[in-house]
C-alpha positions in Angstrom: -1.0 -8.0 3.6 0.9 -11.3 4.4 4.1 -10.0 3.3 6.8 -10.0 5.7 7.6 -6.4 5.0 4.0 -5.3 5.6 4.6 -3.2 8.6 7.4 -1.2 6.8 5.4 -0.7 3.6 2.4 0.3 5.6 4.1 2.8 8.2 6.6 4.0 5.7 10.4 5.0 6.9 9.3 6.2 10.3 11.0 3.8 12.7 13.8 2.9 10.3 16.6 4.8 9.4 14.7 8.0 10.1 17.4 9.7 12.1 21.0 10.4 12.3 23.0 10.6 15.6 26.6 12.1 15.5 29.1 13.7 17.9 30.7 17.0 17.4 33.5 18.5 19.4 31.2 19.5 22.5 27.8 18.1 21.8 25.7 15.1 20.4 23.5 16.3 17.6 20.5 14.1 16.8 18.3 14.8 13.6 15.2 13.0 13.1 12.8 13.1 10.1 9.4 13.6 11.1 7.4 15.1 8.3 3.8 16.0 8.7 4.0 16.9 12.3 3.7 20.4 13.9 5.9 21.9 16.7 3.2 21.6 19.0 2.8 17.7 18.0 6.4 16.8 19.4 7.5 16.3 22.9 11.2 16.0 24.0 12.2 15.0 27.4 15.3 14.2 29.1 15.3 11.6 32.0 18.7 10.2 33.6 20.5 9.9 30.4 17.5 9.1 28.1 16.2 11.2 25.6 12.8 10.5 24.8 11.0 11.9 21.4 7.5 11.4 21.1 5.0 12.9 18.4 1.1 12.6 17.7 -0.5 14.4 14.9 -4.2 14.4 14.5 -5.6 14.8 11.1 -9.3 15.2 11.6 -10.3 15.5 7.9 -9.1 11.8 7.3 -9.9 10.6 10.6 -6.3 9.5 11.2 -3.7 9.8 13.8 -0.1 9.7 13.3 2.6 8.8 16.1 6.0 8.5 16.5 8.1 7.5 19.5 11.8 6.7 20.1 14.3 6.6 23.0 18.0 7.2 22.9 20.4 6.5 25.7 23.6 8.6 25.7 27.2 6.9 26.8 28.3 10.4 28.3 27.0 13.1 30.8 25.0 15.6 29.3 24.6 19.4 30.3 20.7 18.8 30.9 19.8 22.7 31.0 21.4 23.4 27.9 19.7 21.0 25.6 18.1 22.5 22.7 15.7 21.2 20.1 14.7 23.0 16.9 11.9 21.6 14.3 12.3 23.0 10.6 11.0 21.6 7.3 9.8 18.3 8.7 13.4 17.7 10.5 13.8 17.9 14.4 17.4 18.6 15.4 18.3 17.9 19.0 21.4 19.2 20.5 23.0 17.7 23.6 25.9 19.7 25.0 28.7 17.5 26.7 30.4 18.9 29.8 33.9 20.1 29.4 35.2 17.6 32.0 33.8 14.8 29.8 35.5 15.8 26.6 38.9 14.6 28.0 38.0 11.3 29.8 39.2 8.2 28.4 42.5 6.9 26.9 44.0 6.1 23.7 44.3 2.5 23.0 47.3 1.3 20.9 46.6 -0.3 17.4 48.8 -3.3 16.6 49.6 -4.6 13.4 
């Protein structure tokens, strides 16, 4: 138990490399590995640019509670009312649509060499 990697060995991969976030043409897509949870165990909330993912699963047979919590801040505006979340085969996928006007903002930066 005195090993510096004790927490990661005890809790497994949850909290480390358990998610993938990428941007498609019109949305951010976040996938999170959450095996062992049920749909009712998971809460997804959006608050002023921050996506909050929480999960709590109680295994009464073993007397154990498993929890998960992560927050993600997004750099662009999101169409809040169109955010979707699907949970299948232990993977939560959250799609966060980007408003059309945000798709064309920014400028190209010259690459010198």
